[in-house]
C-alpha positions as CSV (number, residue, x, y, z in Angstrom):
1,X,48.9,23.0,-46.3
2,X,52.1,21.4,-45.9
3,X,52.2,17.8,-44.6
4,X,54.2,18.5,-41.6
5,X,51.9,21.1,-40.4
6,X,49.0,18.6,-40.7
7,X,51.1,16.1,-38.8
8,X,51.7,18.5,-36.0
9,X,48.0,19.3,-35.9
10,X,47.3,15.8,-35.4
11,X,49.8,15.1,-32.8
12,X,48.4,18.1,-30.8
13,X,44.9,16.8,-30.9
14,X,45.9,13.4,-29.8
15,X,47.9,14.7,-27.0
16,X,44.7,16.8,-25.8
17,X,42.5,13.6,-26.1
18,X,45.0,11.6,-24.2
19,X,45.1,14.3,-21.4
20,X,41.2,14.6,-21.1
21,X,41.0,10.7,-21.2
22,X,43.6,10.1,-18.3
23,X,42.0,12.9,-16.3
24,X,38.6,11.3,-16.6
25,X,40.1,7.8,-15.7
26,X,41.7,9.6,-12.5
27,X,38.6,11.1,-11.3
28,X,36.5,8.0,-11.9
29,X,38.9,6.1,-9.9
30,X,39.0,8.5,-7.2
31,X,35.1,8.4,-7.0
32,X,35.0,4.7,-7.1
33,X,37.7,4.4,-4.2
34,X,35.3,6.9,-2.3
35,X,32.1,5.0,-2.9
36,X,32.8,1.8,-1.3
37,X,29.8,0.4,0.2
38,X,29.4,-2.7,2.5
39,X,26.6,-4.9,1.5
40,X,25.0,-8.4,2.7
41,X,26.8,-11.3,1.0
42,X,23.9,-13.7,2.1
43,X,20.6,-13.5,3.8
44,X,20.8,-12.4,7.3
45,X,18.1,-13.0,9.7
46,X,16.9,-10.4,12.1
47,X,18.5,-10.4,15.5
48,X,21.9,-12.3,14.0
49,X,25.2,-10.7,14.5
50,X,27.1,-9.6,11.1
51,X,30.4,-11.5,10.5
52,X,32.9,-11.3,7.6
53,X,31.7,-14.0,6.0
54,X,28.0,-12.4,5.2
55,X,29.5,-9.1,4.2
56,X,31.1,-7.9,1.2
57,X,32.2,-4.3,-0.4
58,X,30.8,-2.9,-3.6
59,X,31.8,-0.1,-5.7
60,X,28.3,2.1,-5.4
61,X,27.5,3.5,-8.6
62,X,26.8,7.3,-8.8
63,X,28.2,10.3,-7.0
64,X,27.0,9.6,-3.5
65,X,26.9,6.5,-1.4
66,X,23.7,5.3,0.6
67,X,23.1,7.3,3.6
68,X,23.8,5.8,6.8
69,X,25.9,3.2,4.9
70,X,29.6,1.9,5.9
71,X,32.6,1.9,3.4
72,X,34.7,-1.0,5.5
73,X,33.4,-4.3,6.9
74,X,35.4,-4.1,10.1
75,X,33.0,-1.2,11.1
76,X,29.9,-3.3,11.2
77,X,31.5,-6.9,12.0
78,X,29.7,-8.1,15.4
79,X,26.8,-5.6,15.0
80,X,23.3,-7.1,15.1
81,X,20.5,-6.6,12.6
82,X,17.0,-5.3,13.7
83,X,15.5,-6.3,10.4
84,X,16.2,-9.2,7.7
85,X,18.7,-8.5,5.0
86,X,18.9,-9.9,1.5
87,X,22.0,-10.4,-0.6
88,X,23.3,-7.2,-2.1
89,X,21.5,-4.9,0.3
90,X,23.6,-2.2,1.8
91,X,24.3,-2.2,5.5
92,X,22.6,0.8,6.9
93,X,22.9,2.1,10.6
94,X,19.1,2.4,10.8
95,X,18.9,-1.5,10.3
96,X,21.1,-2.4,12.9
97,X,20.9,-2.6,16.7
98,X,22.9,-0.3,19.1
99,X,26.5,-1.1,19.3
100,X,26.6,-2.9,22.7
101,X,23.1,-4.9,21.8
102,X,23.5,-8.5,21.8
103,X,21.8,-10.9,19.4
104,X,18.4,-12.3,19.7
105,X,14.8,-11.4,19.5
106,X,15.4,-8.4,22.1
107,X,17.5,-6.7,19.4
108,X,14.6,-6.6,17.0
109,X,12.2,-4.7,19.6
110,X,11.6,-1.0,19.2
111,X,12.3,1.0,22.1
112,X,9.5,1.1,24.5
113,X,8.0,-2.1,23.1
114,X,7.7,-5.6,24.8
115,X,7.6,-8.9,23.1
116,X,4.8,-11.4,24.2
117,X,3.7,-14.9,22.8
118,X,0.3,-16.2,22.5
119,X,-0.8,-19.8,21.6
120,X,-2.6,-20.3,18.1
121,X,-3.7,-22.9,16.2
122,X,-4.1,-23.2,12.3
123,X,-7.2,-21.6,12.2
124,X,-6.7,-18.7,14.7
125,X,-3.1,-18.2,13.3
126,X,-4.6,-17.3,9.7
127,X,-3.5,-20.6,8.7
128,X,0.3,-20.0,8.5
129,X,0.0,-16.7,6.8
130,X,0.8,-14.5,9.9
131,X,4.8,-14.2,9.2
132,X,7.4,-12.2,10.9
133,X,6.9,-8.6,9.8
134,X,3.1,-9.1,9.3
135,X,0.6,-7.0,11.1
136,X,-2.4,-8.2,12.8
137,X,-5.7,-7.5,14.6
138,X,-6.2,-9.5,17.8
139,X,-9.8,-10.6,18.5
140,X,-11.2,-12.2,21.9
141,X,-14.2,-14.3,22.0
142,X,-15.6,-14.9,25.4
143,X,-18.8,-14.4,27.5
144,X,-19.7,-11.3,29.1
145,X,-21.0,-10.8,33.2
146,X,-24.8,-12.1,31.9
147,X,-23.0,-15.4,30.3
148,X,-23.9,-13.9,26.7
149,X,-21.3,-14.5,24.1
150,X,-19.4,-11.6,22.3
151,X,-16.6,-11.1,20.2
152,X,-14.4,-7.8,19.9
153,X,-10.9,-6.5,18.6
154,X,-9.0,-5.8,21.5
155,X,-5.6,-5.0,19.8
156,X,-5.1,-2.9,16.4
157,X,-2.5,-3.3,13.9
158,X,0.0,-5.5,16.0
159,X,3.4,-6.3,14.5
160,X,4.3,-10.2,14.4
161,X,7.9,-10.5,15.8
162,X,8.1,-14.3,15.3
163,X,6.1,-17.4,14.5
164,X,7.2,-20.4,16.8
165,X,10.9,-19.7,17.2
166,X,11.5,-18.3,13.7
167,X,12.0,-14.6,13.2
168,X,12.0,-14.8,9.3
169,X,10.0,-17.0,7.1
170,X,9.4,-17.7,3.3
171,X,5.9,-16.0,2.3
172,X,5.7,-18.5,-0.5
173,X,5.7,-21.3,2.1
174,X,3.4,-20.5,5.0
175,X,4.0,-22.7,8.0
176,X,1.3,-23.5,10.6
177,X,2.7,-22.9,14.1
178,X,1.2,-23.0,17.6
179,X,2.6,-19.9,19.0
180,X,3.1,-16.3,17.6
181,X,5.0,-13.4,19.3
182,X,3.7,-10.0,18.8
183,X,5.4,-6.5,19.4
184,X,3.4,-4.6,22.0
185,X,3.5,-1.6,24.4
186,X,3.3,-2.4,28.0
187,X,-0.4,-1.2,28.2
188,X,-1.1,-3.4,25.2
189,X,0.6,-6.4,26.7
190,X,-1.8,-5.9,29.8
191,X,-4.7,-5.7,27.5
192,X,-3.7,-9.0,25.8
193,X,-2.7,-10.9,29.0
194,X,-6.3,-10.2,30.2
195,X,-8.1,-10.9,27.1
196,X,-6.5,-14.4,26.8
197,X,-7.5,-15.2,30.5
198,X,-11.1,-14.6,29.8
199,X,-11.7,-16.4,26.2
200,X,-10.2,-17.6,22.9
201,X,-8.0,-15.3,21.0
202,X,-7.8,-15.0,17.1
203,X,-5.6,-13.1,14.8
204,X,-7.0,-11.3,11.6
205,X,-4.1,-10.6,9.1
206,X,-4.3,-7.1,7.6
207,X,-2.3,-5.0,4.8
208,X,0.8,-3.8,6.3
209,X,0.3,-0.3,4.6
210,X,-3.3,0.1,6.1
211,X,-2.9,2.3,9.3
212,X,-6.5,2.7,9.8
213,X,-7.7,2.9,13.6
214,X,-10.5,0.7,14.3
215,X,-13.3,1.7,16.8
216,X,-15.5,-1.5,16.7
217,X,-17.8,-1.9,19.6
218,X,-17.9,-5.6,19.4
219,X,-20.3,-8.1,18.0
220,X,-22.8,-9.9,20.2
221,X,-25.1,-12.9,19.5
222,X,-28.4,-10.8,19.1
223,X,-26.4,-8.6,16.5
224,X,-25.4,-11.7,14.7
225,X,-29.0,-13.1,14.7
226,X,-30.4,-9.8,13.9
227,X,-28.3,-9.2,11.0
228,X,-28.8,-12.9,9.7
229,X,-32.7,-12.4,9.9
230,X,-32.6,-9.3,7.9
231,X,-30.3,-10.6,5.3
232,X,-32.1,-13.8,4.7
233,X,-35.7,-12.5,4.9
234,X,-36.8,-14.7,7.8
235,X,-38.8,-13.9,10.8
236,X,-42.5,-12.8,10.8
237,X,-44.0,-12.4,7.3
238,X,-45.2,-9.1,6.3
239,X,-48.9,-8.7,6.3
240,X,-50.8,-7.1,3.3
241,X,-53.4,-4.6,4.9
242,X,-55.8,-5.2,1.9
243,X,-55.2,-8.9,2.1
244,X,-55.7,-8.9,5.8
245,X,-58.9,-6.6,5.4
246,X,-60.5,-9.1,3.4
247,X,-59.5,-12.0,5.2
248,X,-61.1,-10.5,8.4
249,X,-64.1,-9.2,6.9
250,X,-67.2,-10.8,8.5
251,X,-69.5,-12.6,6.0
252,X,-73.2,-11.8,6.3
253,X,-75.1,-13.6,8.2
254,X,-78.0,-15.9,6.8
255,X,-81.4,-15.3,7.6
256,X,-82.9,-17.7,10.0
257,X,-85.4,-20.2,8.7
258,X,-88.7,-19.7,10.2
259,X,-89.7,-22.6,12.2
260,X,-93.2,-23.2,13.4
261,X,-95.9,-25.8,13.8
262,X,-98.3,-26.6,11.0
263,X,-102.0,-26.9,12.0
264,X,-104.7,-28.8,9.8
265,X,-108.2,-27.8,10.1
266,X,-110.3,-29.8,7.7
267,X,-108.6,-29.3,4.3
268,X,-106.9,-26.2,5.2
269,X,-103.2,-25.8,6.7
270,X,-102.4,-23.1,8.8
271,X,-98.9,-22.0,10.3
272,X,-98.8,-21.6,13.8
273,X,-96.6,-19.6,15.9
274,X,-92.7,-19.5,15.5
275,X,-90.8,-21.5,18.3
């Protein structure tokens, strides 16, 4: 084959390769332009409005952008977050409050829910491990109409909105506080308000993935003492029937010793009648 033919073939192959590369780059550039996604540039607490300083734009990899995301910061500036955001997390509509919602704790509430704050101490508040976003059970300890002590779970799987005045906290650094704000329905708010007026409240931390509904009837002092006696083996000792029978068997009575009056007549002795 002539050298000129080989050169022509090589040039043709090179031109095709350049064309394919240019086309691939053009499609890739179009995809990158169409996949602009707004993400958080820093930590954003729940209830805080978004600003230009805590937003940035990334070229999202793949063929589709996150569902519910935004391609321009101007579309979300001023919107209030319903949940905390971390750096690099996409800004999604589902994590934002309605457009006209103002900032603050009210923006984080689910529709139909209420926020109510209760006082706790370092023991009742789970030693600081009840953090915003955690789920707890609420117990009340009080006395009934007969003045007998009892304890009962009055609210099940309640979300913690804030501890003290903080709506976000570091799980690695638990903080002891004296007040916890809970998210409740109106009926649950009434139940909690009544419970705290009759006794002391306690929080039981639970796994946030555990959705089991509790049906506890509560515990009274008699229940506690009965279970304690049963577990420790205290209380009346069991009686072995065989041992008891042997212990209670009546011993045979001894024959009475004859008692009488000895009478001597000469050299002979005679026994008189028994007394």
